[in-house]
N, C-alpha and C positions, 0 to 999 in steps of 0.2 A: 134294388138288388135283394134277392131272397135266398141265394145259395151260399155255399161255403166260401167261394173265391171272391176276392175284392181286387186283386192285382194280377194283371196278365203280362207275362214276359213273352214278347214275340221275337222269333228269329226273323231276320230281314230277307236274306236271299233265298229264293225258292220257297218262301212261305208267304210273306206279304208282297214281295216283288219278284218278278220272273227273271231270275239271274241268267237262265239259259239263253233267253232272247238278247239280253244285254251283252252277254259274253260273245255270242255269235256276231252281233253288230260290231263290237270293239275289236275282235280279232281280225275280222274282215277289213275293217277300216285301217288298222295299223299296217297290215301286210300290204295293202294297196298304197299307203303313204310311203312305205319304204321300197316300193317296187318289187315286192316279193310275190311269187305265184302262190295261190291258195285255192284249195278245193275242199269238198266235204270231208275227205279222208284226213286232211291236215287239221281241220277244225276238230274232228273227233279225237285225233291223237293228242292235240293240245288239251282238250277237255279231260282226257284220261290222265295225262301228266299233271295237270292242274289239280285234279282231285287227289292224286297221290301226295302232292306237296301239302295240301291242306290237312290230310290225315297225319302227316309227319308233324305239322304245326300243332295239331290237337294233342299229340303225344309229347310235345315239348322237345322234339328232336332238332328242330330248326327254328330260326327267328323269322319274323314277318319280312325283314329285309332280304333274307336268304330265299324265302319263298318267291318274292316278287321278281327276282332276277333268275333264280335257279330253274324255274319251270321253262323259261325261254332258252336258257343255256342248254338244258336237256333236249328240248325240241330242236334247236338249231344244230346240235350235234347229230341228231338222228337224220335231219334233212340235209346235212352237209353245208349249212349256211355259215360262212365265216366273215363276210364283209359287213355285217351289221352286228353291233354290240348288243348283247342281251340287256344291258343297263339302259341303252338308248330306247329300245322298243318297249321295255317295261314301263318307262316313265310315260310314254305316249299312250300306251295301252290303258294305264290307270286313269289318265285324263279322259279318254274316250269312254271308258267303262262308267265313269261318273257323269257323263254328259247326257245319258238317256235313262229312262225307266219305263217299266211295263208292270202294271199291277197284276197279281194273280187274280183269278176269277173271284169276284165278290169281296176282295180284300178292302178296297177303299170304302165301300159302303158299310162293311162290318165294323171297322175301327171307328168310323164316325158315329155309328149307332151306339157302340159301347161307350164312347166318350159321353154321348148325350145321356146315357143311362147311369153315369157316375163312376164307371170303372176306371181305375188307374192303369195305364198301359205304358210299358217300357220296351225298347228294342234292345236285344242282347245279340251282339254280332262279333264275329272274328274278322270281318272285312277290314280293308284299309281305311283308316280314319277319314282322310280327305275325300276318298271316293264315296264312302257311305254318307258323309255329310252332304255332299252335292246331291246325291240321290234323294236324301231325306228332304232337302229344300225344294228340289224340282217337283217331287211328288206331292209335297204338302204334308207329308207325314210328320215333319218337324213341328207342325202346328196342332197335330192331333195327339202325338205321344207326350207323356209327362217327362220323358227323359230317354237318353240313349247311352248304353254302356258298350264302348268299343274296346275290345280286348287289349289292343296295343297301348291304350291309355290306362287300363286297369292293371297292367303288369303281368297278366296271365291270360292264356287263351281258354275259351270254352274247350273242353268240359271240366276244367280243373276246379276243384272245390274252392281254391284261393280266389279264382275269378268271381265266383258267386258271393264269397265272403266279402269281397271288395264292393260288390253291388249292394249288398245289404247294409254294409257300413255307411253307404251313402243314402240309405233309406231308413233312418231311425224311426222306430215305432211300427214298422211293417213286420207282421208275423208271418213266418214261412208257411204255416198251415193255411193261410189265406191266399197263397200264390199258386199260379199254374203257368207252366212254360209250354208254348205251342211252337213246334218246329218240325222240319222235315227230316233232319239228320238224326239217326240213331246214335251215332258215335259222338256227335257234338252236342246236340240239343237234349236228347233223351238221357244220355249218360250224364250230361251236365245237370239236368233236373234231379237225377238220382243222387249225384254228389252234393247238390245243394239242399236236398231234403225237401223238395217241393214237388207238386203234382206234375206229371209228365203227360202231355197230349201230343201224340204222334200224328202229324199231318202227312197222310200217305195216299195222295190222289191216284197214284198208279198201282195201288194195291200190291206193293212189293211184299215179299215174304220177309219176316224178321230174321235176319242172319247175324244178329249181334245179341249177346247176352245182356240185355238191359231191361229194366222194368218200365212198362208203359201203363199208366192208369186209364188212358183213353186212346182210341185210334179213330181218326176221321178221314173221310175222302174229300169233303167239301168244307171250306172254312166256316160257312154259316152254321155248321153243326156245333161250333163252339157255343153258340147261344143256348142250345139245348142243355149242354153240360153246365153252363153257368146258372141257368134258371132252374134245373131239376135237382142239382146236387145240394140239397138242403141239409 
């Protein structure tokens, strides 16, 4: 290691693991299990509702439990579904979501390489603890990462400063100037890095325009670009 950074905080969903593919699998599976009709429009509508609920969680407006059932309650109200309880389908959905994983391009090779190079790596996630734990084990990331910080266990969601303060409280001796956070979300990951006082690396494979007022130190389209940042930033 020759650069400034020694510790890498990774977002999990849609950064290291392809959440979109897992979500599509899980929502299709649970609708079929409950005998509910589903098509691409319903999947897209669920995705939009789900995103809105996660934004509310980031702002501290709702709890994780309210998110897990509320998104299905909202969807069912729109679809006119009343014979299936949101609580029922939410529990099965989380189980299905944690039963599969798909790596983002280059992610598995990169984190293994960084481990061999001596970097400390941690996952920082707002996801549901049991679901994230299953995906970490299935993917083998639990054997590569030095630790996982799940917001519901930390007491606060990303991007709150208190969440990252709790992370660093569990990492005595780690200096924030040696840390970098890599993630795809401007509101959760990049704002979280800003609140934590650490470097922010925006993973932006679709080359989206920045529509949120947050600071990003770096922007990458491919995960392997992290290597250049780590090696060149002396």
